[in-house]
DSSP file (Angstrom, degrees, kcal/mol; ACC not computed):
  #  RESIDUE AA STRUCTURE BP1 BP2  ACC     N-H-->O    O-->H-N    N-H-->O    O-->H-N    TCO  KAPPA ALPHA  PHI   PSI    X-CA   Y-CA   Z-CA
    1    1 A M              0   0    0      0, 0.0     0, 0.0     0, 0.0     0, 0.0   0.000 360.0 360.0 360.0 132.9  -23.4   50.5    7.2
    2    2 A P        -     0   0    0      0, 0.0     2,-0.1     0, 0.0     0, 0.0  -0.281 360.0-119.1 -64.3 148.5  -20.3   48.8    8.6
    3    3 A S     >  -     0   0    0      1,-0.1     4,-1.4     4,-0.0     3,-0.4  -0.306  23.2-105.0 -83.5 170.8  -17.2   51.0    8.8
    4    4 A V  H  > S+     0   0    0      1,-0.2     4,-2.3     2,-0.2     5,-0.2   0.836 119.3  61.4 -63.4 -34.7  -13.9   50.4    7.0
    5    5 A A  H  > S+     0   0    0      1,-0.2     4,-2.4     2,-0.2    -1,-0.2   0.856 100.7  53.5 -63.5 -35.7  -12.4   49.4   10.4
    6    6 A T  H  > S+     0   0    0     -3,-0.4     4,-2.4     2,-0.2    -1,-0.2   0.914 109.4  48.0 -65.5 -42.9  -14.9   46.5   10.6
    7    7 A Y  H  X S+     0   0    0     -4,-1.4     4,-2.6     2,-0.2     5,-0.2   0.902 111.5  50.2 -64.3 -40.3  -13.9   45.2    7.2
    8    8 A V  H  X S+     0   0    0     -4,-2.3     4,-2.5     2,-0.2    -2,-0.2   0.916 111.0  48.7 -64.2 -43.3  -10.2   45.5    8.1
    9    9 A K  H  X S+     0   0    0     -4,-2.4     4,-2.8     2,-0.2     5,-0.2   0.918 112.7  48.4 -61.9 -43.7  -10.7   43.6   11.3
   10   10 A A  H  X S+     0   0    0     -4,-2.4     4,-2.5     2,-0.2    -2,-0.2   0.921 113.6  46.0 -64.3 -44.6  -12.7   40.9    9.5
   11   11 A I  H  X S+     0   0    0     -4,-2.6     4,-2.5     2,-0.2    -1,-0.2   0.899 113.7  49.5 -65.9 -40.2  -10.1   40.5    6.7
   12   12 A T  H  X S+     0   0    0     -4,-2.5     4,-2.4    -5,-0.2    -2,-0.2   0.931 112.7  46.7 -64.3 -45.6   -7.2   40.5    9.3
   13   13 A A  H  X S+     0   0    0     -4,-2.8     4,-2.2     2,-0.2    -2,-0.2   0.913 113.2  49.5 -64.1 -41.9   -9.0   37.8   11.4
   14   14 A G  H  X S+     0   0    0     -4,-2.5     4,-2.9    -5,-0.2     5,-0.2   0.912 111.7  48.1 -62.5 -43.2   -9.7   35.7    8.3
   15   15 A A  H  X>S+     0   0    0     -4,-2.5     4,-2.5     1,-0.2     5,-0.6   0.896 109.8  52.7 -64.8 -40.1   -6.1   35.9    7.1
   16   16 A A  H  X5S+     0   0    0     -4,-2.4     4,-1.9     2,-0.2     5,-0.4   0.903 114.0  43.2 -62.7 -40.3   -4.9   35.0   10.6
   17   17 A L  H  X5S+     0   0    0     -4,-2.2     4,-1.6     3,-0.2    -2,-0.2   0.932 116.5  45.9 -70.1 -45.6   -7.1   31.9   10.6
   18   18 A C  H  <5S+     0   0    0     -4,-2.9    -2,-0.2    -5,-0.2    -1,-0.2   0.826 127.8  26.8 -69.4 -31.8   -6.4   30.9    7.0
   19   19 A I  H  X5S+     0   0    0     -4,-2.5     4,-1.6    -5,-0.2    -3,-0.2   0.842 122.8  48.8 -97.2 -42.6   -2.6   31.4    7.3
   20   20 A G  H  X<S+     0   0    0     -4,-1.9     4,-2.5    -5,-0.6    -3,-0.2   0.854 104.9  58.2 -70.7 -36.2   -2.0   30.8   11.0
   21   21 A G  H  X S+     0   0    0     -4,-1.6     4,-2.2    -5,-0.4     5,-0.2   0.972 111.4  38.5 -60.4 -57.9   -4.0   27.6   11.3
   22   22 A P  H  > S+     0   0    0      0, 0.0     4,-2.6     0, 0.0    -1,-0.2   0.872 115.3  55.2 -61.5 -34.9   -2.0   25.5    8.7
   23   23 A A  H  X S+     0   0    0     -4,-1.6     4,-1.9     1,-0.2    -2,-0.2   0.910 108.1  48.7 -63.7 -40.4    1.2   27.1    9.9
   24   24 A L  H  X S+     0   0    0     -4,-2.5     4,-2.2     2,-0.2    -1,-0.2   0.908 110.8  50.3 -64.8 -42.3    0.5   26.0   13.5
   25   25 A V  H  X S+     0   0    0     -4,-2.2     4,-1.5     1,-0.2    -2,-0.2   0.921 111.2  48.5 -62.2 -44.0   -0.3   22.5   12.3
   26   26 A M  H  < S+     0   0    0     -4,-2.6    -1,-0.2     1,-0.2    -2,-0.2   0.860 111.3  51.7 -63.5 -34.7    3.0   22.3   10.3
   27   27 A Y  H  < S+     0   0    0     -4,-1.9    -2,-0.2     1,-0.2    -1,-0.2   0.890 115.5  38.3 -70.7 -39.9    4.9   23.6   13.3
   28   28 A V  H  < S+     0   0    0     -4,-2.2    -1,-0.2    -5,-0.1    -2,-0.2   0.617  93.5  96.4 -90.9 -11.9    3.5   21.0   15.8
   29   29 A T  S  < S-     0   0    0     -4,-1.5     2,-0.1    -5,-0.2    -4,-0.0  -0.662  74.1-131.0 -80.1 125.4    3.5   18.0   13.5
   30   30 A P        -     0   0    0      0, 0.0     2,-0.1     0, 0.0    -2,-0.1  -0.402  19.3-117.1 -74.2 153.0    6.7   15.9   13.9
   31   31 A T     >  -     0   0    0      1,-0.1     4,-2.1    -2,-0.1     5,-0.2  -0.357  28.3-105.4 -80.2 167.8    8.6   14.8   10.9
   32   32 A E  H  > S+     0   0    0      1,-0.2     4,-2.7     2,-0.2     5,-0.2   0.876 122.0  54.8 -61.4 -37.0    9.1   11.1    9.9
   33   33 A E  H  > S+     0   0    0      2,-0.2     4,-2.1     1,-0.2    -1,-0.2   0.901 106.8  49.4 -64.8 -41.1   12.7   11.3   11.2
   34   34 A E  H  > S+     0   0    0      2,-0.2     4,-0.9     1,-0.2    -1,-0.2   0.897 112.6  47.8 -65.1 -39.8   11.6   12.6   14.6
   35   35 A I  H >X S+     0   0    0     -4,-2.1     3,-0.8     1,-0.2     4,-0.5   0.930 110.6  51.8 -64.6 -44.8    9.0    9.8   14.9
   36   36 A F  H >< S+     0   0    0     -4,-2.7     3,-1.2     1,-0.3    -2,-0.2   0.870 104.9  56.1 -61.4 -37.8   11.5    7.2   13.8
   37   37 A K  H 3< S+     0   0    0     -4,-2.1    -1,-0.3     1,-0.2    -2,-0.2   0.765 102.1  57.5 -66.7 -24.2   14.0    8.4   16.5
   38   38 A K  H << S+     0   0    0     -4,-0.9    -1,-0.2    -3,-0.8    -2,-0.2   0.587  85.6 102.1 -83.7  -9.7   11.3    7.8   19.2
   39   39 A Y  S << S-     0   0    0     -3,-1.2    -3,-0.0    -4,-0.5     0, 0.0  -0.327  83.0-108.2 -64.6 153.9   11.0    4.1   18.2
   40   40 A N     >  -     0   0    0      1,-0.1     4,-2.2     4,-0.0     3,-0.4  -0.497  37.8-101.1 -76.9 161.6   12.7    1.6   20.5
   41   41 A P  H  > S+     0   0    0      0, 0.0     4,-2.4     0, 0.0     5,-0.2   0.818 121.0  54.2 -56.5 -35.2   15.8    0.0   18.9
   42   42 A D  H  > S+     0   0    0      2,-0.2     4,-2.5     1,-0.2     5,-0.2   0.926 110.3  46.2 -65.5 -42.7   14.0   -3.2   18.0
   43   43 A L  H  > S+     0   0    0     -3,-0.4     4,-2.7     2,-0.2    -1,-0.2   0.884 111.3  52.5 -66.9 -37.6   11.3   -1.3   16.1
   44   44 A Q  H  X S+     0   0    0     -4,-2.2     4,-2.3     2,-0.2    -2,-0.2   0.932 111.0  47.2 -61.6 -44.7   13.9    0.8   14.4
   45   45 A K  H  X S+     0   0    0     -4,-2.4     4,-2.1     1,-0.2    -2,-0.2   0.934 113.9  46.9 -62.6 -46.3   15.7   -2.3   13.2
   46   46 A R  H  X S+     0   0    0     -4,-2.5     4,-2.1     1,-0.2    -1,-0.2   0.894 111.2  51.9 -63.9 -40.1   12.5   -4.0   12.1
   47   47 A A  H  X S+     0   0    0     -4,-2.7     4,-0.6     1,-0.2    -1,-0.2   0.898 110.8  47.9 -63.7 -40.3   11.4   -0.9   10.2
   48   48 A L  H  < S+     0   0    0     -4,-2.3     4,-0.5     1,-0.2     3,-0.4   0.872 111.2  51.2 -67.4 -36.4   14.7   -0.6    8.4
   49   49 A E  H  < S+     0   0    0     -4,-2.1     4,-0.3     1,-0.2     3,-0.3   0.870 117.0  38.2 -68.9 -36.3   14.6   -4.3    7.5
   50   50 A T  H  X S+     0   0    0     -4,-2.1     4,-2.6     1,-0.2     5,-0.2   0.420  89.3  95.8 -96.3   2.4   11.1   -4.1    6.0
   51   51 A R  H  X S+     0   0    0     -4,-0.6     4,-2.4    -3,-0.4     5,-0.2   0.922  85.3  47.3 -59.5 -46.4   11.5   -0.7    4.4
   52   52 A E  H  > S+     0   0    0     -4,-0.5     4,-2.3    -3,-0.3    -1,-0.2   0.905 112.8  49.1 -64.5 -41.4   12.4   -2.0    1.0
   53   53 A Q  H  > S+     0   0    0     -4,-0.3     4,-2.4     2,-0.2    -1,-0.2   0.920 112.1  48.0 -64.4 -44.1    9.5   -4.6    1.0
   54   54 A R  H  X S+     0   0    0     -4,-2.6     4,-2.3     1,-0.2    -2,-0.2   0.887 111.5  50.9 -64.0 -38.0    7.0   -1.9    2.0
   55   55 A Q  H  X S+     0   0    0     -4,-2.4     4,-2.5    -5,-0.2    -1,-0.2   0.895 110.0  49.5 -66.1 -39.7    8.3    0.4   -0.7
   56   56 A Q  H  X S+     0   0    0     -4,-2.3     4,-2.4     2,-0.2    -2,-0.2   0.908 111.0  49.6 -64.7 -42.1    8.0   -2.3   -3.3
   57   57 A E  H  X S+     0   0    0     -4,-2.4     4,-2.4     2,-0.2    -2,-0.2   0.902 111.8  49.0 -63.1 -40.4    4.4   -3.0   -2.1
   58   58 A F  H  X S+     0   0    0     -4,-2.3     4,-2.7     2,-0.2    -2,-0.2   0.917 110.4  50.0 -65.4 -43.1    3.6    0.7   -2.3
   59   59 A D  H  X S+     0   0    0     -4,-2.5     4,-2.4     2,-0.2    -2,-0.2   0.900 111.4  49.4 -62.3 -40.6    5.0    1.0   -5.8
   60   60 A T  H  X S+     0   0    0     -4,-2.4     4,-2.3     2,-0.2    -2,-0.2   0.925 111.2  49.8 -62.7 -44.5    3.0   -2.1   -6.9
   61   61 A F  H  X S+     0   0    0     -4,-2.4     4,-2.2     2,-0.2    -2,-0.2   0.917 111.4  47.7 -60.8 -45.2   -0.1   -0.6   -5.5
   62   62 A V  H  X S+     0   0    0     -4,-2.7     4,-2.6     1,-0.2    -1,-0.2   0.896 110.6  52.6 -65.1 -39.8    0.4    2.8   -7.2
   63   63 A G  H  X S+     0   0    0     -4,-2.4     4,-2.3     1,-0.2    -1,-0.2   0.903 109.4  49.1 -61.6 -40.5    1.1    1.0  -10.5
   64   64 A Q  H  X S+     0   0    0     -4,-2.3     4,-2.6     2,-0.2    -2,-0.2   0.888 110.4  51.1 -65.7 -38.9   -2.1   -0.9  -10.1
   65   65 A L  H  X S+     0   0    0     -4,-2.2     4,-2.2     2,-0.2    -2,-0.2   0.915 110.1  49.1 -64.1 -41.6   -4.0    2.3   -9.4
   66   66 A K  H  X S+     0   0    0     -4,-2.6     4,-0.6     2,-0.2    -2,-0.2   0.916 112.7  48.0 -63.2 -42.0   -2.5    3.9  -12.5
   67   67 A E  H >< S+     0   0    0     -4,-2.3     3,-0.8     1,-0.2     4,-0.3   0.910 113.4  47.4 -64.1 -42.0   -3.5    0.9  -14.6
   68   68 A A  H >< S+     0   0    0     -4,-2.6     3,-1.2     1,-0.2    -1,-0.2   0.823 104.5  60.9 -69.2 -30.5   -7.0    1.0  -13.2
   69   69 A S  H 3< S+     0   0    0     -4,-2.2    -1,-0.2     1,-0.2    -2,-0.2   0.641  88.8  72.2 -74.4 -12.4   -7.4    4.7  -13.7
   70   70 A K  T << S+     0   0    0     -3,-0.8    -1,-0.2    -4,-0.6    -2,-0.2   0.713  83.8  86.7 -73.3 -19.2   -6.9    4.3  -17.5
   71   71 A S  S <  S-     0   0    0     -3,-1.2     4,-0.1    -4,-0.3     7,-0.0  -0.405  78.8-134.0 -80.3 157.5  -10.3    2.7  -17.8
   72   72 A D  S    S+     0   0    0     -2,-0.1    -1,-0.1     2,-0.1     3,-0.1   0.621  82.6  90.4 -82.5 -13.9  -13.5    4.7  -18.2
   73   73 A R  S    S-     0   0    0      1,-0.1    -2,-0.1    -5,-0.1     5,-0.0  -0.365  98.1 -78.5 -78.5 161.0  -15.2    2.7  -15.5
   74   74 A P    >>  -     0   0    0      0, 0.0     4,-1.8     0, 0.0     3,-0.7  -0.321  42.0-123.4 -58.2 142.8  -15.2    3.6  -11.8
   75   75 A I  H 3> S+     0   0    0      1,-0.3     4,-2.7     2,-0.2     5,-0.2   0.823 107.9  57.6 -62.4 -35.1  -11.8    2.7  -10.2
   76   76 A W  H 3> S+     0   0    0      1,-0.2     4,-1.8     2,-0.2    -1,-0.3   0.838 107.2  48.6 -68.5 -30.7  -13.3    0.5   -7.5
   77   77 A L  H <> S+     0   0    0     -3,-0.7     4,-2.2     2,-0.2    -1,-0.2   0.901 112.4  47.8 -72.3 -40.0  -15.0   -1.7  -10.2
   78   78 A V  H  X S+     0   0    0     -4,-1.8     4,-2.5     2,-0.2    -2,-0.2   0.911 112.2  49.7 -65.2 -41.9  -11.8   -2.0  -12.1
   79   79 A Q  H  X S+     0   0    0     -4,-2.7     4,-2.6     2,-0.2    -1,-0.2   0.894 109.4  52.0 -64.3 -39.3   -9.8   -2.9   -9.0
   80   80 A R  H  X S+     0   0    0     -4,-1.8     4,-2.2     2,-0.2    -1,-0.2   0.922 111.3  46.9 -62.9 -43.1  -12.4   -5.5   -8.0
   81   81 A D  H  X S+     0   0    0     -4,-2.2     4,-2.3     2,-0.2    -2,-0.2   0.898 112.3  50.0 -65.0 -39.6  -12.1   -7.1  -11.5
   82   82 A M  H  X S+     0   0    0     -4,-2.5     4,-2.5     2,-0.2    -2,-0.2   0.898 110.2  50.8 -65.6 -39.1   -8.3   -7.0  -11.2
   83   83 A E  H  X S+     0   0    0     -4,-2.6     4,-2.3     2,-0.2    -2,-0.2   0.898 109.8  49.7 -65.5 -40.7   -8.4   -8.6   -7.8
   84   84 A R  H  X S+     0   0    0     -4,-2.2     4,-2.5     2,-0.2    -1,-0.2   0.917 110.9  50.1 -61.8 -43.0  -10.7  -11.4   -9.1
   85   85 A K  H  X S+     0   0    0     -4,-2.3     4,-2.4     1,-0.2    -2,-0.2   0.915 110.9  48.9 -63.2 -42.8   -8.3  -12.0  -12.0
   86   86 A R  H  X S+     0   0    0     -4,-2.5     4,-2.3     2,-0.2    -1,-0.2   0.892 110.7  51.2 -63.8 -38.6   -5.3  -12.2   -9.6
   87   87 A A  H  X S+     0   0    0     -4,-2.3     4,-2.3     2,-0.2    -2,-0.2   0.910 110.4  48.7 -64.7 -41.9   -7.2  -14.6   -7.4
   88   88 A E  H  X S+     0   0    0     -4,-2.5     4,-2.4     2,-0.2    -2,-0.2   0.910 111.3  49.8 -64.5 -41.4   -8.0  -16.8  -10.4
   89   89 A E  H  X S+     0   0    0     -4,-2.4     4,-2.5     1,-0.2    -2,-0.2   0.891 110.0  51.0 -64.2 -38.5   -4.4  -16.8  -11.5
   90   90 A A  H  X S+     0   0    0     -4,-2.3     4,-2.3     2,-0.2    -1,-0.2   0.899 110.0  49.8 -65.1 -40.1   -3.3  -17.7   -8.0
   91   91 A K  H  X S+     0   0    0     -4,-2.3     4,-2.6     2,-0.2    -2,-0.2   0.906 110.4  50.3 -63.6 -41.0   -5.7  -20.6   -8.0
   92   92 A E  H  X S+     0   0    0     -4,-2.4     4,-2.6     2,-0.2    -2,-0.2   0.920 110.5  49.2 -63.2 -43.9   -4.4  -21.8  -11.4
   93   93 A R  H  X S+     0   0    0     -4,-2.5     4,-2.6     2,-0.2    -1,-0.2   0.907 111.1  50.2 -61.8 -41.0   -0.8  -21.6  -10.1
   94   94 A L  H  X S+     0   0    0     -4,-2.3     4,-2.6     2,-0.2    -2,-0.2   0.917 110.7  48.8 -63.5 -43.4   -1.8  -23.6   -7.0
   95   95 A R  H  X S+     0   0    0     -4,-2.6     4,-2.6     2,-0.2    -2,-0.2   0.917 111.8  49.6 -62.4 -42.1   -3.5  -26.2   -9.1
   96   96 A D  H  X S+     0   0    0     -4,-2.6     4,-2.5     2,-0.2    -2,-0.2   0.909 111.9  48.2 -62.4 -41.9   -0.4  -26.5  -11.4
   97   97 A E  H  X S+     0   0    0     -4,-2.6     4,-2.5     2,-0.2    -2,-0.2   0.905 112.6  48.5 -65.1 -40.8    1.9  -26.8   -8.4
   98   98 A Q  H  X S+     0   0    0     -4,-2.6     4,-2.6     2,-0.2    -2,-0.2   0.898 111.8  49.3 -66.5 -39.5   -0.4  -29.5   -6.9
   99   99 A A  H  X S+     0   0    0     -4,-2.6     4,-2.4     2,-0.2    -2,-0.2   0.903 111.8  48.7 -66.2 -40.1   -0.5  -31.4  -10.2
  100  100 A A  H  X S+     0   0    0     -4,-2.5     4,-2.4     2,-0.2    -2,-0.2   0.905 112.3  48.6 -65.8 -40.2    3.3  -31.2  -10.5
  101  101 A A  H  X S+     0   0    0     -4,-2.5     4,-2.4     2,-0.2    -2,-0.2   0.902 111.7  49.4 -65.6 -40.5    3.7  -32.4   -6.9
  102  102 A A  H  X S+     0   0    0     -4,-2.6     4,-2.4     2,-0.2    -2,-0.2   0.898 111.3  49.5 -65.5 -39.7    1.2  -35.3   -7.6
  103  103 A A  H  X S+     0   0    0     -4,-2.4     4,-2.4     2,-0.2    -2,-0.2   0.908 111.4  49.0 -64.8 -41.8    3.2  -36.2  -10.8
  104  104 A E  H  X S+     0   0    0     -4,-2.4     4,-2.4     2,-0.2    -2,-0.2   0.900 110.9  50.2 -64.0 -40.7    6.4  -36.2   -8.8
  105  105 A T  H  X S+     0   0    0     -4,-2.4     4,-2.3     2,-0.2    -2,-0.2   0.916 111.7  47.7 -62.8 -43.7    4.9  -38.3   -6.1
  106  106 A E  H  X S+     0   0    0     -4,-2.4     4,-2.4     2,-0.2    -2,-0.2   0.880 110.3  52.7 -65.8 -37.4    3.6  -40.8   -8.7
  107  107 A K  H  X S+     0   0    0     -4,-2.4     4,-2.2     2,-0.2    -2,-0.2   0.911 109.8  48.4 -63.1 -43.1    7.0  -40.8  -10.4
  108  108 A Q  H  X S+     0   0    0     -4,-2.4     4,-2.4     2,-0.2    -2,-0.2   0.894 110.2  51.9 -64.6 -39.8    8.7  -41.6   -7.0
  109  109 A R  H  X S+     0   0    0     -4,-2.3     4,-2.8     2,-0.2    -2,-0.2   0.921 109.9  48.8 -61.7 -44.3    6.2  -44.4   -6.4
  110  110 A E  H  X S+     0   0    0     -4,-2.4     4,-2.7     1,-0.2    -1,-0.2   0.897 110.3  51.3 -63.5 -38.8    6.9  -45.9   -9.8
  111  111 A A  H  X S+     0   0    0     -4,-2.2     4,-1.7     2,-0.2    -1,-0.2   0.902 111.9  46.9 -65.7 -39.3   10.7  -45.7   -9.1
  112  112 A I  H  X S+     0   0    0     -4,-2.4     4,-1.4     2,-0.2    -2,-0.2   0.919 113.0  49.0 -67.2 -43.0   10.2  -47.5   -5.8
  113  113 A R  H  X S+     0   0    0     -4,-2.8     4,-0.8     1,-0.2    -2,-0.2   0.908 112.6  47.3 -62.6 -42.3    8.0  -50.2   -7.3
  114  114 A S  H  < S+     0   0    0     -4,-2.7     3,-0.2     1,-0.2    -1,-0.2   0.819 110.7  52.4 -71.4 -28.8   10.4  -50.8  -10.2
  115  115 A S  H  < S+     0   0    0     -4,-1.7    -1,-0.2     1,-0.2    -2,-0.2   0.761 106.5  53.0 -78.6 -23.6   13.4  -51.0   -7.7
  116  116 A T  H  <        0   0    0     -4,-1.4    -1,-0.2     1,-0.2    -2,-0.2   0.647 360.0 360.0 -85.0 -14.3   11.7  -53.6   -5.5
  117  117 A K     <        0   0    0     -4,-0.8    -1,-0.2    -3,-0.2    -2,-0.1   0.458 360.0 360.0 -80.5 360.0   11.0  -56.0   -8.4
């Protein structure tokens, strides 16, 4: 039968691994600010310029995930359906824009025809 000292050693080693491992990772992982400071000036400028846009895209993505998670269906199926719906809406908008452009072109042609007569 193992002695009490063996159990103490095992518990101590386990605690050192469970506590020390994550602590070491946290210690050696750089913060976002440290990473940003290592960027060259052009990258820093570009990152600052696009920060708001990236934040907006992330917020939109999270909102879509929250909306998709309300369903009882698997989230990937709901997201696929939402993506299809967005693609159809984009196609409809494109068709509407093309129809409006064609109507404007025809209107301009009629104006040119009427002005030459």
